[in-house]
FIBAMI-12750 format. One record per residue (C-alpha): residue in three letters; x, y, z. Coordinates in steps of 0.25 Angstrom, whole numbers. Layout:
N
 resn    px    py    pz
  ALA     X     Y     Z
...
END
This chain:
310
 resn    px    py    pz
  MET   406    97   195
  THR   413    88   184
  ASP   402    82   174
  ARG   400    70   177
  LEU   390    61   168
  LEU   379    52   177
  LEU   374    40   165
  LEU   363    34   174
  ASP   359    18   168
  SER   346    23   173
  ALA   338     5   171
  SER   350     1   179
  LEU   347    11   190
  TYR   333    10   190
  PHE   333    -4   191
  ARG   343    -4   203
  ALA   333     6   209
  PHE   321    -4   206
  TYR   329   -17   213
  GLY   336    -9   224
  VAL   326    -1   230
  PRO   313    -8   235
  ASP   300    -9   230
  SER   294    -3   241
  VAL   298    11   238
  ARG   285    18   230
  ALA   279    32   227
  ASP   266    36   237
  ASP   257    27   225
  GLY   265    16   229
  THR   274    16   217
  VAL   286     9   218
  VAL   296    18   214
  ASN   310    12   220
  ALA   316    13   205
  LEU   312    29   206
  ARG   319    31   218
  GLY   331    21   219
  PHE   336    27   204
  LEU   332    45   208
  ASP   342    38   223
  MET   351    33   212
  VAL   352    46   204
  ALA   354    54   217
  LYS   365    47   220
  LEU   373    45   205
  ILE   372    56   203
  PRO   382    64   216
  LEU   389    51   215
  SER   392    53   201
  GLU   396    67   203
  ALA   385    69   190
  THR   383    81   182
  HIS   375    77   172
  VAL   364    61   172
  VAL   359    54   161
  ALA   349    42   166
  CYS   353    34   153
  TRP   340    24   150
  ASP   339    11   144
  ASP   327    16   131
  ASP   330     0   127
  TRP   336   -10   137
  ARG   336   -18   126
  PRO   340   -14   114
  GLN   335   -22   104
  TRP   349   -20    95
  ARG   357   -27   107
  VAL   349   -37   108
  ASP   349   -40    92
  LEU   364   -41    96
  LEU   364   -51   108
  PRO   349   -56   110
  THR   354   -60   124
  TYR   355   -45   126
  LYS   344   -44   142
  THR   335   -53   135
  HIS   335   -57   151
  ARG   329   -43   155
  VAL   317   -44   146
  VAL   302   -45   152
  ALA   302   -62   150
  GLU   286   -59   145
  VAL   290   -51   133
  ALA   290   -62   121
  ALA   289   -47   111
  GLY   290   -34   108
  PRO   303   -25   114
  ASP   310   -32   125
  VAL   306   -27   136
  GLU   316   -26   149
  GLU   310   -34   163
  VAL   309   -20   171
  PRO   299   -23   185
  ASP   286   -15   183
  PRO   290    -6   195
  LEU   303    -3   191
  GLU   298    -1   177
  ALA   287    10   184
  GLN   296    17   189
  VAL   305    20   176
  PRO   296    32   170
  LEU   300    37   186
  ILE   313    36   184
  ARG   315    43   170
  ALA   305    54   175
  ALA   314    55   189
  LEU   325    61   180
  GLY   319    69   174
  LEU   315    77   184
  LEU   329    76   190
  GLY   335    82   176
  ILE   343    67   171
  PRO   342    66   159
  VAL   338    50   154
  VAL   343    46   143
  GLY   340    33   133
  ALA   342    30   118
  ALA   333    22   109
  GLU   336     6   106
  HIS   350     8   117
  GLU   350     5   132
  ALA   356    15   144
  ASP   369     9   141
  ASP   370    15   129
  VAL   365    28   133
  ILE   374    26   145
  GLY   387    25   133
  THR   382    35   125
  LEU   381    45   135
  ALA   395    41   145
  THR   402    41   129
  HIS   400    53   126
  ALA   402    61   140
  ARG   408    73   140
  MET   408    72   156
  PRO   413    59   166
  VAL   401    49   166
  ASP   397    41   177
  ILE   388    28   170
  VAL   378    23   184
  SER   373     8   180
  GLY   374    -6   185
  ASP   375   -12   171
  ARG   391   -16   168
  ASP   391   -14   153
  LEU   392     1   156
  PHE   406    -2   161
  GLN   409    -1   147
  LEU   408    15   148
  ILE   418    16   157
  ASP   429    25   154
  ASP   440    31   165
  ALA   445    42   154
  ARG   433    49   152
  ASP   426    45   167
  VAL   413    36   162
  ARG   412    28   176
  VAL   400    18   179
  VAL   394    20   192
  TYR   390     5   194
  THR   378     1   201
  ALA   378   -12   203
  ARG   379   -16   218
  GLY   371    -4   221
  MET   369    11   222
  SER   374    10   235
  ASN   389     3   229
  LEU   391    10   216
  GLU   403     6   208
  ILE   411    19   200
  VAL   416     9   189
  THR   427    14   178
  ASP   438     7   170
  ASP   445     2   184
  VAL   434    -5   190
  VAL   430   -12   176
  ILE   444   -17   176
  ALA   445   -20   189
  LYS   430   -29   189
  TYR   431   -33   175
  GLY   446   -34   170
  VAL   442   -27   156
  ARG   442   -11   154
  ALA   426    -5   155
  ALA   427    -3   139
  GLN   431   -19   141
  TYR   418   -21   149
  ALA   408   -24   137
  ASP   416   -35   128
  PHE   419   -39   144
  ALA   402   -40   146
  THR   402   -48   132
  LEU   413   -56   133
  ARG   408   -61   149
  GLY   394   -60   146
  ASP   383   -51   155
  ALA   371   -60   159
  SER   366   -45   163
  ASP   363   -40   149
  GLY   363   -53   142
  LEU   375   -55   136
  PRO   381   -70   135
  GLY   394   -68   136
  VAL   406   -76   128
  ALA   403   -90   134
  GLY   414   -94   142
  ILE   420   -79   143
  GLY   420   -73   159
  ASP   424   -59   166
  LYS   438   -63   166
  THR   442   -71   151
  ALA   433   -58   146
  ALA   443   -49   152
  ALA   454   -54   148
  LEU   449   -57   134
  LEU   447   -42   134
  ALA   460   -38   144
  ALA   467   -47   129
  HIS   460   -42   117
  GLY   454   -30   121
  ASP   439   -31   116
  ILE   429   -41   112
  ALA   433   -39    97
  GLY   448   -42   102
  ILE   443   -53   108
  ARG   435   -60    95
  ALA   449   -55    87
  ALA   456   -64    96
  ALA   447   -76    95
  ASP   446   -77    79
  GLN   464   -78    82
  PRO   468   -90    87
  ASP   482   -85    91
  SER   476   -75   100
  GLY   481   -78   112
  LEU   466   -84   115
  SER   465   -97   122
  ALA   455  -106   113
  GLY   445  -105   123
  VAL   443   -93   124
  ARG   443   -92   108
  ALA   432   -99   106
  LYS   424   -94   116
  ILE   425   -81   110
  ILE   425   -86    97
  ALA   411   -95   102
  GLY   405   -80   104
  ALA   408   -71    93
  ASP   395   -70    91
  TYR   391   -67   105
  LEU   403   -55   105
  ALA   401   -50    91
  VAL   385   -44    95
  ALA   388   -43   112
  ALA   399   -34   111
  ARG   387   -24   105
  VAL   377   -27   115
  VAL   387   -23   126
  ALA   394   -11   119
  VAL   386     2   125
  VAL   383    11   115
  ARG   389    24   116
  HIS   384    33   106
  LEU   372    34   106
  ASP   364    45   100
  LEU   358    50   111
  PRO   351    66   116
  GLU   358    77   123
  VAL   354    78   137
  ASP   356    86   149
  ALA   362    76   158
  ARG   365    88   168
  LEU   360    88   182
  ARG   354   103   185
  THR   346   106   197
  PRO   333   105   197
  ASP   324   117   197
  ALA   314   120   206
  ASP   302   113   195
  SER   312   102   191
  LEU   314   100   210
  ALA   298   101   212
  GLU   297    91   200
  ALA   306    80   204
  GLU   303    81   219
  ALA   288    78   216
  PHE   293    67   206
  GLY   299    61   219
  ARG   287    63   229
  ARG   276    56   217
  TRP   287    43   216
  GLY   292    42   231
  ALA   304    46   228
  ALA   305    61   234
  ALA   319    57   242
  ALA   326    50   228
  MET   321    61   219
  GLY   327    72   230
  ARG   340    67   232
  ALA   343    63   216
  LEU   337    77   214
  ALA   347    84   225
  ALA   358    73   216
  VAL   355    81   205
  SER   356    96   211
  ALA   367    94   219
  ALA   375    87   204
  ALA   370   100   197
  ASP   376   111   206
END
């Protein structure tokens, strides 16, 4: 089997599992375990789909890093718990999901899948670093379009896009990004910066929508090229577009850095190769599944890991 690395955007997946599996799914003691069970089933599906030999669960050690907020105060503002008046920002996570996150992390450990995060950085940045430095093909699993910027057909780095649900996954390559948005994957971060993205609190440049953003990038390559063209009256930009870019100059100066995924974090070395659990590890994982009402889902995940390890 050819080596392939599967990078899980863990929070994206466990939020999807929580909202996609009924909260009537509970352990014997009544604990809601819908996110745990759904996450395990996702792992069981994704490993064979990707034909992965290596898996890393990428973690949000800081879901809204202060350095990004300092650059762009609106960044993810809508996701902050409204009652928090002081202290670190707290993401709005339903209590039944928050209680399951440690269980999901424990389950990953029992499957032999390493969890990797980085201080003051998001899972996106961990993914960006691991994908950039991987010495094998990479599948990134996420519902976050920002990660399209990491797609690299030459290196076989793809995104398995979950936005339409686990039963309708989309393998996104550079050709798919071009067909959808009219820009290359490497231009996607600048595209999102220009047109804005409400899901991340990016206002975009006022008056610049998808078509104009794509046309500007086609003509000028990137935001730096677009800003340079706006500063030159004879660049061919219409007066209206020039005025919009100039008016948005302060935003463009910082937003591109916010949207760009960090690709060179100093991460710990991890052994991400999937391995068949030994007898003790298998017994522990199965006991965990029974304890938390996820025996069947854990069994499916264990089977996927073992099959990929063979």
